[in-house]
PQR file of N, CA, C, O and H, with PARSE charges and radii, in Angstrom:
ATOM      1  N   MET A   1       0.826  -1.190   0.000 -0.4000 1.5000
ATOM      2  CA  MET A   1       0.000   0.000   0.000 -0.0000 2.0000
ATOM      3  C   MET A   1       0.874   1.260   0.000  0.5500 1.7000
ATOM      4  O   MET A   1       0.582   2.227  -0.703 -0.5500 1.4000
ATOM      5  N   LEU A   2       1.950   1.237   0.797 -0.4000 1.5000
ATOM      6  CA  LEU A   2       2.850   2.378   0.864 -0.0000 2.0000
ATOM      7  C   LEU A   2       3.536   2.611  -0.476  0.5500 1.7000
ATOM      8  O   LEU A   2       3.738   3.756  -0.882 -0.5500 1.4000
ATOM      9  H   LEU A   2       2.188   0.451   1.369  0.4000 1.0000
ATOM     10  N   ARG A   3       3.889   1.549  -1.150 -0.4000 1.5000
ATOM     11  CA  ARG A   3       4.536   1.658  -2.459 -0.0000 2.0000
ATOM     12  C   ARG A   3       3.583   2.289  -3.470  0.5500 1.7000
ATOM     13  O   ARG A   3       4.000   3.121  -4.277 -0.5500 1.4000
ATOM     14  H   ARG A   3       3.725   0.619  -0.820  0.4000 1.0000
ATOM     15  N   LEU A   4       2.311   1.903  -3.432 -0.4000 1.5000
ATOM     16  CA  LEU A   4       1.315   2.467  -4.336 -0.0000 2.0000
ATOM     17  C   LEU A   4       1.145   3.962  -4.074  0.5500 1.7000
ATOM     18  O   LEU A   4       1.062   4.753  -5.014 -0.5500 1.4000
ATOM     19  H   LEU A   4       1.973   1.228  -2.777  0.4000 1.0000
ATOM     20  N   LEU A   5       1.094   4.348  -2.801 -0.4000 1.5000
ATOM     21  CA  LEU A   5       0.974   5.758  -2.447 -0.0000 2.0000
ATOM     22  C   LEU A   5       2.183   6.545  -2.950  0.5500 1.7000
ATOM     23  O   LEU A   5       2.041   7.662  -3.447 -0.5500 1.4000
ATOM     24  H   LEU A   5       1.161   3.705  -2.038  0.4000 1.0000
ATOM     25  N   LYS A   6       3.348   5.967  -2.821 -0.4000 1.5000
ATOM     26  CA  LYS A   6       4.573   6.627  -3.295 -0.0000 2.0000
ATOM     27  C   LYS A   6       4.527   6.809  -4.811  0.5500 1.7000
ATOM     28  O   LYS A   6       4.909   7.864  -5.316 -0.5500 1.4000
ATOM     29  H   LYS A   6       3.463   5.059  -2.417  0.4000 1.0000
ATOM     30  N   ILE A   7       4.069   5.808  -5.530 -0.4000 1.5000
ATOM     31  CA  ILE A   7       3.953   5.891  -6.985 -0.0000 2.0000
ATOM     32  C   ILE A   7       2.947   6.970  -7.374  0.5500 1.7000
ATOM     33  O   ILE A   7       3.177   7.720  -8.322 -0.5500 1.4000
ATOM     34  H   ILE A   7       3.758   4.951  -5.119  0.4000 1.0000
ATOM     35  N   ILE A   8       1.843   7.049  -6.652 -0.4000 1.5000
ATOM     36  CA  ILE A   8       0.824   8.068  -6.937 -0.0000 2.0000
ATOM     37  C   ILE A   8       1.394   9.463  -6.706  0.5500 1.7000
ATOM     38  O   ILE A   8       1.182  10.358  -7.524 -0.5500 1.4000
ATOM     39  H   ILE A   8       1.656   6.440  -5.882  0.4000 1.0000
ATOM     40  N   LEU A   9       2.108   9.657  -5.611 -0.4000 1.5000
ATOM     41  CA  LEU A   9       2.690  10.970  -5.320 -0.0000 2.0000
ATOM     42  C   LEU A   9       3.730  11.378  -6.355  0.5500 1.7000
ATOM     43  O   LEU A   9       3.785  12.539  -6.758 -0.5500 1.4000
ATOM     44  H   LEU A   9       2.280   8.930  -4.947  0.4000 1.0000
ATOM     45  N   ILE A  10       4.543  10.439  -6.780 -0.4000 1.5000
ATOM     46  CA  ILE A  10       5.541  10.734  -7.813 -0.0000 2.0000
ATOM     47  C   ILE A  10       4.847  11.090  -9.117  0.5500 1.7000
ATOM     48  O   ILE A  10       5.284  12.003  -9.818 -0.5500 1.4000
ATOM     49  H   ILE A  10       4.499   9.495  -6.452  0.4000 1.0000
ATOM     50  N   THR A  11       3.777  10.388  -9.454 -0.4000 1.5000
ATOM     51  CA  THR A  11       3.039  10.653 -10.684 -0.0000 2.0000
ATOM     52  C   THR A  11       2.428  12.048 -10.659  0.5500 1.7000
ATOM     53  O   THR A  11       2.473  12.760 -11.662 -0.5500 1.4000
ATOM     54  H   THR A  11       3.422   9.646  -8.884  0.4000 1.0000
ATOM     55  N   ILE A  12       1.863  12.441  -9.536 -0.4000 1.5000
ATOM     56  CA  ILE A  12       1.297  13.793  -9.410 -0.0000 2.0000
ATOM     57  C   ILE A  12       2.380  14.839  -9.599  0.5500 1.7000
ATOM     58  O   ILE A  12       2.163  15.841 -10.280 -0.5500 1.4000
ATOM     59  H   ILE A  12       1.826  11.863  -8.721  0.4000 1.0000
ATOM     60  N   THR A  13       3.528  14.618  -9.013 -0.4000 1.5000
ATOM     61  CA  THR A  13       4.648  15.549  -9.170 -0.0000 2.0000
ATOM     62  C   THR A  13       5.064  15.646 -10.629  0.5500 1.7000
ATOM     63  O   THR A  13       5.349  16.737 -11.124 -0.5500 1.4000
ATOM     64  H   THR A  13       3.704  13.803  -8.461  0.4000 1.0000
ATOM     65  N   LEU A  14       5.101  14.516 -11.317 -0.4000 1.5000
ATOM     66  CA  LEU A  14       5.507  14.520 -12.723 -0.0000 2.0000
ATOM     67  C   LEU A  14       4.521  15.310 -13.576  0.5500 1.7000
ATOM     68  O   LEU A  14       4.930  16.073 -14.450 -0.5500 1.4000
ATOM     69  H   LEU A  14       4.870  13.630 -10.915  0.4000 1.0000
ATOM     70  N   PHE A  15       3.217  15.131 -13.326 -0.4000 1.5000
ATOM     71  CA  PHE A  15       2.221  15.888 -14.083 -0.0000 2.0000
ATOM     72  C   PHE A  15       2.359  17.380 -13.826  0.5500 1.7000
ATOM     73  O   PHE A  15       2.186  18.188 -14.738 -0.5500 1.4000
ATOM     74  H   PHE A  15       2.885  14.510 -12.616  0.4000 1.0000
ATOM     75  N   SER A  16       2.667  17.744 -12.597 -0.4000 1.5000
ATOM     76  CA  SER A  16       2.869  19.150 -12.260 -0.0000 2.0000
ATOM     77  C   SER A  16       4.058  19.715 -13.030  0.5500 1.7000
ATOM     78  O   SER A  16       3.991  20.819 -13.569 -0.5500 1.4000
ATOM     79  H   SER A  16       2.808  17.087 -11.856  0.4000 1.0000
ATOM     80  N   MET A  17       5.136  18.956 -13.077 -0.4000 1.5000
ATOM     81  CA  MET A  17       6.328  19.395 -13.795 -0.0000 2.0000
ATOM     82  C   MET A  17       6.049  19.521 -15.286  0.5500 1.7000
ATOM     83  O   MET A  17       6.549  20.440 -15.934 -0.5500 1.4000
ATOM     84  H   MET A  17       5.190  18.059 -12.639  0.4000 1.0000
ATOM     85  N   GLN A  18       5.258  18.607 -15.835 -0.4000 1.5000
ATOM     86  CA  GLN A  18       4.924  18.689 -17.252 -0.0000 2.0000
ATOM     87  C   GLN A  18       4.159  19.972 -17.548  0.5500 1.7000
ATOM     88  O   GLN A  18       4.366  20.597 -18.588 -0.5500 1.4000
ATOM     89  H   GLN A  18       4.852  17.860 -15.309  0.4000 1.0000
ATOM     90  N   GLY A  19       3.277  20.363 -16.636 -0.4000 1.5000
ATOM     91  CA  GLY A  19       2.536  21.601 -16.810 -0.0000 2.0000
ATOM     92  C   GLY A  19       3.447  22.809 -16.814  0.5500 1.7000
ATOM     93  O   GLY A  19       3.283  23.714 -17.632 -0.5500 1.4000
ATOM     94  H   GLY A  19       3.108  19.856 -15.791  0.4000 1.0000
ATOM     95  N   GLU A  20       4.416  22.828 -15.892 -0.4000 1.5000
ATOM     96  CA  GLU A  20       5.372  23.941 -15.839 -0.0000 2.0000
ATOM     97  C   GLU A  20       6.185  24.021 -17.129  0.5500 1.7000
ATOM     98  O   GLU A  20       6.408  25.107 -17.664 -0.5500 1.4000
ATOM     99  H   GLU A  20       4.548  22.093 -15.227  0.4000 1.0000
ATOM    100  N   ILE A  21       6.619  22.883 -17.615 -0.4000 1.5000
ATOM    101  CA  ILE A  21       7.415  22.856 -18.843 -0.0000 2.0000
ATOM    102  C   ILE A  21       6.576  23.360 -20.013  0.5500 1.7000
ATOM    103  O   ILE A  21       7.045  24.168 -20.815 -0.5500 1.4000
ATOM    104  H   ILE A  21       6.438  22.001 -17.181  0.4000 1.0000
ATOM    105  N   ALA A  22       5.337  22.884 -20.109 -0.4000 1.5000
ATOM    106  CA  ALA A  22       4.467  23.307 -21.206 -0.0000 2.0000
ATOM    107  C   ALA A  22       4.211  24.808 -21.168  0.5500 1.7000
ATOM    108  O   ALA A  22       4.240  25.470 -22.205 -0.5500 1.4000
ATOM    109  H   ALA A  22       4.957  22.227 -19.457  0.4000 1.0000
ATOM    110  N   GLU A  23       3.962  25.346 -19.976 -0.4000 1.5000
ATOM    111  CA  GLU A  23       3.720  26.789 -19.855 -0.0000 2.0000
ATOM    112  C   GLU A  23       4.953  27.593 -20.271  0.5500 1.7000
ATOM    113  O   GLU A  23       4.839  28.596 -20.974 -0.5500 1.4000
ATOM    114  H   GLU A  23       3.938  24.808 -19.134  0.4000 1.0000
ATOM    115  N   THR A  24       6.119  27.150 -19.836 -0.4000 1.5000
ATOM    116  CA  THR A  24       7.353  27.860 -20.183 -0.0000 2.0000
ATOM    117  C   THR A  24       7.594  27.829 -21.679  0.5500 1.7000
ATOM    118  O   THR A  24       7.889  28.860 -22.285 -0.5500 1.4000
ATOM    119  H   THR A  24       6.212  26.335 -19.265  0.4000 1.0000
ATOM    120  N   LEU A  25       7.469  26.654 -22.281 -0.4000 1.5000
ATOM    121  CA  LEU A  25       7.711  26.535 -23.715 -0.0000 2.0000
ATOM    122  C   LEU A  25       6.676  27.324 -24.509  0.5500 1.7000
ATOM    123  O   LEU A  25       7.002  27.936 -25.526 -0.5500 1.4000
ATOM    124  H   LEU A  25       7.229  25.817 -21.789  0.4000 1.0000
ATOM    125  N   HIS A  26       5.425  27.306 -24.042 -0.4000 1.5000
ATOM    126  CA  HIS A  26       4.379  28.075 -24.727 -0.0000 2.0000
ATOM    127  C   HIS A  26       4.721  29.564 -24.709  0.5500 1.7000
ATOM    128  O   HIS A  26       4.600  30.235 -25.734 -0.5500 1.4000
ATOM    129  H   HIS A  26       5.160  26.808 -23.217  0.4000 1.0000
ATOM    130  N   PHE A  27       5.145  30.087 -23.561 -0.4000 1.5000
ATOM    131  CA  PHE A  27       5.515  31.493 -23.465 -0.0000 2.0000
ATOM    132  C   PHE A  27       6.681  31.812 -24.389  0.5500 1.7000
ATOM    133  O   PHE A  27       6.722  32.875 -25.008 -0.5500 1.4000
ATOM    134  H   PHE A  27       5.243  29.541 -22.728  0.4000 1.0000
ATOM    135  N   MET A  28       7.619  30.894 -24.476 -0.4000 1.5000
ATOM    136  CA  MET A  28       8.831  31.157 -25.257 -0.0000 2.0000
ATOM    137  C   MET A  28       8.549  31.247 -26.753  0.5500 1.7000
ATOM    138  O   MET A  28       9.318  31.874 -27.482 -0.5500 1.4000
ATOM    139  H   MET A  28       7.586  30.031 -23.974  0.4000 1.0000
ATOM    140  N   VAL A  29       7.466  30.637 -27.225 -0.4000 1.5000
ATOM    141  CA  VAL A  29       7.165  30.710 -28.658 -0.0000 2.0000
ATOM    142  C   VAL A  29       6.236  31.864 -28.995  0.5500 1.7000
ATOM    143  O   VAL A  29       6.030  32.161 -30.172 -0.5500 1.4000
ATOM    144  H   VAL A  29       6.841  30.128 -26.632  0.4000 1.0000
ATOM    145  N   LEU A  30       5.672  32.519 -27.995 -0.4000 1.5000
ATOM    146  CA  LEU A  30       4.872  33.708 -28.241 -0.0000 2.0000
ATOM    147  C   LEU A  30       5.785  34.850 -28.678  0.5500 1.7000
ATOM    148  O   LEU A  30       6.966  34.855 -28.330 -0.5500 1.4000
ATOM    149  H   LEU A  30       5.839  32.277 -27.039  0.4000 1.0000
ATOM    150  N   PRO A  31       5.261  35.822 -29.436 -0.5600 1.5000
ATOM    151  CA  PRO A  31       6.109  36.944 -29.873  0.2800 2.0000
ATOM    152  C   PRO A  31       6.831  37.638 -28.713  0.5500 1.7000
ATOM    153  O   PRO A  31       8.018  37.945 -28.825 -0.5500 1.4000
ATOM    154  N   VAL A  32       6.136  37.887 -27.612 -0.4000 1.5000
ATOM    155  CA  VAL A  32       6.769  38.523 -26.455 -0.0000 2.0000
ATOM    156  C   VAL A  32       7.880  37.636 -25.900  0.5500 1.7000
ATOM    157  O   VAL A  32       8.968  38.124 -25.591 -0.5500 1.4000
ATOM    158  H   VAL A  32       5.172  37.638 -27.521  0.4000 1.0000
ATOM    159  N   GLY A  33       7.612  36.335 -25.772 -0.4000 1.5000
ATOM    160  CA  GLY A  33       8.598  35.406 -25.241 -0.0000 2.0000
ATOM    161  C   GLY A  33       9.835  35.300 -26.107  0.5500 1.7000
ATOM    162  O   GLY A  33      10.954  35.183 -25.607 -0.5500 1.4000
ATOM    163  H   GLY A  33       6.728  35.939 -26.023  0.4000 1.0000
ATOM    164  N   ARG A  34       9.621  35.341 -27.414 -0.4000 1.5000
ATOM    165  CA  ARG A  34      10.776  35.255 -28.327 -0.0000 2.0000
ATOM    166  C   ARG A  34      11.691  36.453 -28.174  0.5500 1.7000
ATOM    167  O   ARG A  34      12.896  36.351 -28.403 -0.5500 1.4000
ATOM    168  H   ARG A  34       8.712  35.436 -27.820  0.4000 1.0000
ATOM    169  N   LYS A  35      11.125  37.591 -27.786 -0.4000 1.5000
ATOM    170  CA  LYS A  35      11.932  38.803 -27.631 -0.0000 2.0000
ATOM    171  C   LYS A  35      12.733  38.795 -26.334  0.5500 1.7000
ATOM    172  O   LYS A  35      13.828  39.354 -26.282 -0.5500 1.4000
ATOM    173  H   LYS A  35      10.146  37.673 -27.600  0.4000 1.0000
ATOM    174  N   VAL A  36      12.198  38.167 -25.285 -0.4000 1.5000
ATOM    175  CA  VAL A  36      12.848  38.264 -23.970 -0.0000 2.0000
ATOM    176  C   VAL A  36      13.553  36.986 -23.522  0.5500 1.7000
ATOM    177  O   VAL A  36      14.384  37.031 -22.616 -0.5500 1.4000
ATOM    178  H   VAL A  36      11.308  37.712 -25.328  0.4000 1.0000
ATOM    179  N   CYS A  37      13.240  35.866 -24.131 -0.4000 1.5000
ATOM    180  CA  CYS A  37      13.818  34.589 -23.689 -0.0000 2.0000
ATOM    181  C   CYS A  37      15.108  34.280 -24.439  0.5500 1.7000
ATOM    182  O   CYS A  37      15.280  34.634 -25.605 -0.5500 1.4000
ATOM    183  H   CYS A  37      12.564  35.830 -24.867  0.4000 1.0000
ATOM    184  N   THR A  38      16.001  33.613 -23.732 -0.4000 1.5000
ATOM    185  CA  THR A  38      17.265  33.183 -24.329 -0.0000 2.0000
ATOM    186  C   THR A  38      17.399  31.676 -24.165  0.5500 1.7000
ATOM    187  O   THR A  38      16.561  31.022 -23.544 -0.5500 1.4000
ATOM    188  H   THR A  38      15.861  33.326 -22.784  0.4000 1.0000
ATOM    189  N   PHE A  39      18.459  31.149 -24.728 -0.4000 1.5000
ATOM    190  CA  PHE A  39      18.717  29.712 -24.593 -0.0000 2.0000
ATOM    191  C   PHE A  39      18.875  29.324 -23.125  0.5500 1.7000
ATOM    192  O   PHE A  39      18.478  28.231 -22.722 -0.5500 1.4000
ATOM    193  H   PHE A  39      19.140  31.680 -25.232  0.4000 1.0000
ATOM    194  N   ASP A  40      19.454  30.217 -22.329 -0.4000 1.5000
ATOM    195  CA  ASP A  40      19.637  29.929 -20.900 -0.0000 2.0000
ATOM    196  C   ASP A  40      18.302  29.711 -20.192  0.5500 1.7000
ATOM    197  O   ASP A  40      18.238  29.002 -19.188 -0.5500 1.4000
ATOM    198  H   ASP A  40      19.777  31.105 -22.656  0.4000 1.0000
ATOM    199  N   ASP A  41      17.242  30.317 -20.711 -0.4000 1.5000
ATOM    200  CA  ASP A  41      15.917  30.114 -20.125 -0.0000 2.0000
ATOM    201  C   ASP A  41      15.396  28.698 -20.387  0.5500 1.7000
ATOM    202  O   ASP A  41      14.505  28.223 -19.683 -0.5500 1.4000
ATOM    203  H   ASP A  41      17.294  30.893 -21.527  0.4000 1.0000
ATOM    204  N   LEU A  42      15.946  28.036 -21.386 -0.4000 1.5000
ATOM    205  CA  LEU A  42      15.543  26.665 -21.693 -0.0000 2.0000
ATOM    206  C   LEU A  42      16.183  25.630 -20.760  0.5500 1.7000
ATOM    207  O   LEU A  42      15.658  24.529 -20.596 -0.5500 1.4000
ATOM    208  H   LEU A  42      16.670  28.422 -21.958  0.4000 1.0000
ATOM    209  N   LEU A  43      17.304  25.984 -20.160 -0.4000 1.5000
ATOM    210  CA  LEU A  43      18.034  25.014 -19.336 -0.0000 2.0000
ATOM    211  C   LEU A  43      17.188  24.426 -18.209  0.5500 1.7000
ATOM    212  O   LEU A  43      17.248  23.215 -17.999 -0.5500 1.4000
ATOM    213  H   LEU A  43      17.731  26.878 -20.293  0.4000 1.0000
ATOM    214  N   PRO A  44      16.399  25.221 -17.467 -0.5600 1.5000
ATOM    215  CA  PRO A  44      15.553  24.599 -16.436  0.2800 2.0000
ATOM    216  C   PRO A  44      14.555  23.591 -17.024  0.5500 1.7000
ATOM    217  O   PRO A  44      14.261  22.567 -16.407 -0.5500 1.4000
ATOM    218  N   CYS A  45      14.039  23.891 -18.221 -0.4000 1.5000
ATOM    219  CA  CYS A  45      13.118  22.948 -18.871 -0.0000 2.0000
ATOM    220  C   CYS A  45      13.835  21.647 -19.220  0.5500 1.7000
ATOM    221  O   CYS A  45      13.302  20.556 -19.020 -0.5500 1.4000
ATOM    222  H   CYS A  45      14.278  24.722 -18.723  0.4000 1.0000
ATOM    223  N   ILE A  46      15.030  21.779 -19.735 -0.4000 1.5000
ATOM    224  CA  ILE A  46      15.799  20.589 -20.098 -0.0000 2.0000
ATOM    225  C   ILE A  46      16.099  19.751 -18.852  0.5500 1.7000
ATOM    226  O   ILE A  46      16.018  18.523 -18.887 -0.5500 1.4000
ATOM    227  H   ILE A  46      15.463  22.665 -19.898  0.4000 1.0000
ATOM    228  N   GLU A  47      16.444  20.423 -17.757 -0.4000 1.5000
ATOM    229  CA  GLU A  47      16.710  19.707 -16.504 -0.0000 2.0000
ATOM    230  C   GLU A  47      15.452  18.996 -16.006  0.5500 1.7000
ATOM    231  O   GLU A  47      15.523  17.861 -15.534 -0.5500 1.4000
ATOM    232  H   GLU A  47      16.510  21.420 -17.728  0.4000 1.0000
ATOM    233  N   LYS A  48      14.305  19.661 -16.111 -0.4000 1.5000
ATOM    234  CA  LYS A  48      13.049  19.048 -15.667 -0.0000 2.0000
ATOM    235  C   LYS A  48      12.673  17.861 -16.544  0.5500 1.7000
ATOM    236  O   LYS A  48      12.179  16.850 -16.045 -0.5500 1.4000
ATOM    237  H   LYS A  48      14.247  20.583 -16.494  0.4000 1.0000
ATOM    238  N   ILE A  49      12.905  17.980 -17.846 -0.4000 1.5000
ATOM    239  CA  ILE A  49      12.613  16.860 -18.750 -0.0000 2.0000
ATOM    240  C   ILE A  49      13.498  15.664 -18.403  0.5500 1.7000
ATOM    241  O   ILE A  49      13.038  14.522 -18.417 -0.5500 1.4000
ATOM    242  H   ILE A  49      13.307  18.801 -18.251  0.4000 1.0000
ATOM    243  N   THR A  50      14.761  15.929 -18.095 -0.4000 1.5000
ATOM    244  CA  THR A  50      15.673  14.855 -17.687 -0.0000 2.0000
ATOM    245  C   THR A  50      15.181  14.209 -16.393  0.5500 1.7000
ATOM    246  O   THR A  50      15.183  12.985 -16.263 -0.5500 1.4000
ATOM    247  H   THR A  50      15.134  16.857 -18.084  0.4000 1.0000
ATOM    248  N   LEU A  51      14.763  15.031 -15.449 -0.4000 1.5000
ATOM    249  CA  LEU A  51      14.234  14.519 -14.189 -0.0000 2.0000
ATOM    250  C   LEU A  51      12.975  13.696 -14.414  0.5500 1.7000
ATOM    251  O   LEU A  51      12.788  12.656 -13.783 -0.5500 1.4000
ATOM    252  H   LEU A  51      14.761  16.026 -15.555  0.4000 1.0000
ATOM    253  N   LEU A  52      12.108  14.159 -15.314 -0.4000 1.5000
ATOM    254  CA  LEU A  52      10.895  13.404 -15.638 -0.0000 2.0000
ATOM    255  C   LEU A  52      11.240  12.015 -16.156  0.5500 1.7000
ATOM    256  O   LEU A  52      10.623  11.024 -15.766 -0.5500 1.4000
ATOM    257  H   LEU A  52      12.259  15.004 -15.827  0.4000 1.0000
ATOM    258  N   SER A  53      12.217  11.956 -17.024 -0.4000 1.5000
ATOM    259  CA  SER A  53      12.636  10.677 -17.587 -0.0000 2.0000
ATOM    260  C   SER A  53      13.158   9.745 -16.492  0.5500 1.7000
ATOM    261  O   SER A  53      12.829   8.559 -16.468 -0.5500 1.4000
ATOM    262  H   SER A  53      12.718  12.761 -17.340  0.4000 1.0000
ATOM    263  N   ASP A  54      13.969  10.288 -15.591 -0.4000 1.5000
ATOM    264  CA  ASP A  54      14.510   9.481 -14.499 -0.0000 2.0000
ATOM    265  C   ASP A  54      13.398   8.990 -13.573  0.5500 1.7000
ATOM    266  O   ASP A  54      13.397   7.833 -13.153 -0.5500 1.4000
ATOM    267  H   ASP A  54      14.236  11.251 -15.610  0.4000 1.0000
ATOM    268  N   GLU A  55      12.452   9.877 -13.260 -0.4000 1.5000
ATOM    269  CA  GLU A  55      11.353   9.502 -12.370 -0.0000 2.0000
ATOM    270  C   GLU A  55      10.450   8.460 -13.027  0.5500 1.7000
ATOM    271  O   GLU A  55       9.956   7.550 -12.362 -0.5500 1.4000
ATOM    272  H   GLU A  55      12.453  10.817 -13.601  0.4000 1.0000
ATOM    273  N   GLU A  56      10.240   8.598 -14.327 -0.4000 1.5000
ATOM    274  CA  GLU A  56       9.429   7.617 -15.038 -0.0000 2.0000
ATOM    275  C   GLU A  56      10.075   6.234 -14.935  0.5500 1.7000
ATOM    276  O   GLU A  56       9.390   5.234 -14.726 -0.5500 1.4000
ATOM    277  H   GLU A  56      10.642   9.337 -14.867  0.4000 1.0000
ATOM    278  N   ASP A  57      11.386   6.191 -15.083 -0.4000 1.5000
ATOM    279  CA  ASP A  57      12.100   4.926 -14.942 -0.0000 2.0000
ATOM    280  C   ASP A  57      11.914   4.351 -13.539  0.5500 1.7000
ATOM    281  O   ASP A  57      11.722   3.146 -13.379 -0.5500 1.4000
ATOM    282  H   ASP A  57      11.942   7.004 -15.253  0.4000 1.0000
ATOM    283  N   ARG A  58      11.973   5.216 -12.525 -0.4000 1.5000
ATOM    284  CA  ARG A  58      11.776   4.761 -11.141 -0.0000 2.0000
ATOM    285  C   ARG A  58      10.384   4.189 -10.937  0.5500 1.7000
ATOM    286  O   ARG A  58      10.224   3.169 -10.267 -0.5500 1.4000
ATOM    287  H   ARG A  58      12.129   6.195 -12.655  0.4000 1.0000
ATOM    288  N   ILE A  59       9.377   4.835 -11.509 -0.4000 1.5000
ATOM    289  CA  ILE A  59       8.000   4.358 -11.364 -0.0000 2.0000
ATOM    290  C   ILE A  59       7.854   2.999 -12.025  0.5500 1.7000
ATOM    291  O   ILE A  59       7.261   2.083 -11.455 -0.5500 1.4000
ATOM    292  H   ILE A  59       9.507   5.663 -12.053  0.4000 1.0000
ATOM    293  N   LEU A  60       8.395   2.871 -13.228 -0.4000 1.5000
ATOM    294  CA  LEU A  60       8.278   1.595 -13.936 -0.0000 2.0000
ATOM    295  C   LEU A  60       8.990   0.480 -13.184  0.5500 1.7000
ATOM    296  O   LEU A  60       8.482  -0.639 -13.106 -0.5500 1.4000
ATOM    297  H   LEU A  60       8.877   3.615 -13.691  0.4000 1.0000
ATOM    298  N   GLU A  61      10.160   0.775 -12.631 -0.4000 1.5000
ATOM    299  CA  GLU A  61      10.887  -0.232 -11.862 -0.0000 2.0000
ATOM    300  C   GLU A  61      10.114  -0.623 -10.596  0.5500 1.7000
ATOM    301  O   GLU A  61      10.033  -1.804 -10.257 -0.5500 1.4000
ATOM    302  H   GLU A  61      10.572   1.684 -12.695  0.4000 1.0000
ATOM    303  N   ALA A  62       9.550   0.367  -9.901 -0.4000 1.5000
ATOM    304  CA  ALA A  62       8.773   0.074  -8.692 -0.0000 2.0000
ATOM    305  C   ALA A  62       7.539  -0.757  -9.030  0.5500 1.7000
ATOM    306  O   ALA A  62       7.158  -1.653  -8.276 -0.5500 1.4000
ATOM    307  H   ALA A  62       9.616   1.326 -10.177  0.4000 1.0000
ATOM    308  N   HIS A  63       6.925  -0.455 -10.159 -0.4000 1.5000
ATOM    309  CA  HIS A  63       5.747  -1.214 -10.563 -0.0000 2.0000
ATOM    310  C   HIS A  63       6.120  -2.650 -10.914  0.5500 1.7000
ATOM    311  O   HIS A  63       5.385  -3.582 -10.585 -0.5500 1.4000
ATOM    312  H   HIS A  63       7.235   0.272 -10.771  0.4000 1.0000
ATOM    313  N   GLU A  64       7.250  -2.831 -11.577 -0.4000 1.5000
ATOM    314  CA  GLU A  64       7.693  -4.180 -11.942 -0.0000 2.0000
ATOM    315  C   GLU A  64       8.085  -4.992 -10.717  0.5500 1.7000
ATOM    316  O   GLU A  64       7.901  -6.209 -10.687 -0.5500 1.4000
ATOM    317  H   GLU A  64       7.846  -2.075 -11.845  0.4000 1.0000
ATOM    318  N   ASP A  65       8.635  -4.309  -9.691 -0.4000 1.5000
ATOM    319  CA  ASP A  65       9.068  -5.000  -8.475 -0.0000 2.0000
ATOM    320  C   ASP A  65       7.923  -5.295  -7.519  0.5500 1.7000
ATOM    321  O   ASP A  65       8.073  -6.111  -6.609 -0.5500 1.4000
ATOM    322  H   ASP A  65       8.784  -3.320  -9.715  0.4000 1.0000
ATOM    323  N   ALA A  66       6.777  -4.641  -7.712 -0.4000 1.5000
ATOM    324  CA  ALA A  66       5.649  -4.813  -6.800 -0.0000 2.0000
ATOM    325  C   ALA A  66       5.140  -6.256  -6.868  0.5500 1.7000
ATOM    326  O   ALA A  66       5.148  -6.901  -7.916 -0.5500 1.4000
ATOM    327  H   ALA A  66       6.654  -3.978  -8.451  0.4000 1.0000
ATOM    328  N   LEU A  67       4.707  -6.715  -5.728 -0.4000 1.5000
ATOM    329  CA  LEU A  67       4.143  -8.067  -5.679 -0.0000 2.0000
ATOM    330  C   LEU A  67       2.801  -8.097  -6.379  0.5500 1.7000
ATOM    331  O   LEU A  67       2.037  -7.137  -6.278 -0.5500 1.4000
ATOM    332  H   LEU A  67       4.700  -6.191  -4.877  0.4000 1.0000
ATOM    333  N   PRO A  68       2.493  -9.167  -7.083 -0.5600 1.5000
ATOM    334  CA  PRO A  68       1.174  -9.272  -7.732  0.2800 2.0000
ATOM    335  C   PRO A  68       0.068  -9.314  -6.672  0.5500 1.7000
ATOM    336  O   PRO A  68       0.234  -9.908  -5.607 -0.5500 1.4000
ATOM    337  N   SER A  69      -1.056  -8.676  -6.983 -0.4000 1.5000
ATOM    338  CA  SER A  69      -2.179  -8.645  -6.028 -0.0000 2.0000
ATOM    339  C   SER A  69      -2.941  -9.940  -6.052  0.5500 1.7000
ATOM    340  O   SER A  69      -3.915 -10.096  -5.316 -0.5500 1.4000
ATOM    341  H   SER A  69      -1.192  -8.194  -7.849  0.4000 1.0000
TER
END
């Protein structure tokens, strides 16, 4: 049960991060965003995408290791 709760919490965090990334990228392609954003502004998005990938791997591994119900 604790493992399932942990997986749910990680999943919620991942969805939250995806929203932040989408909002940032959306702003960056708007005319205003293109004028004020630089490549350095993309680095936090790239770091979050990397973290998402790592967390996804953790979730899949935890799910595979879980005992069958």
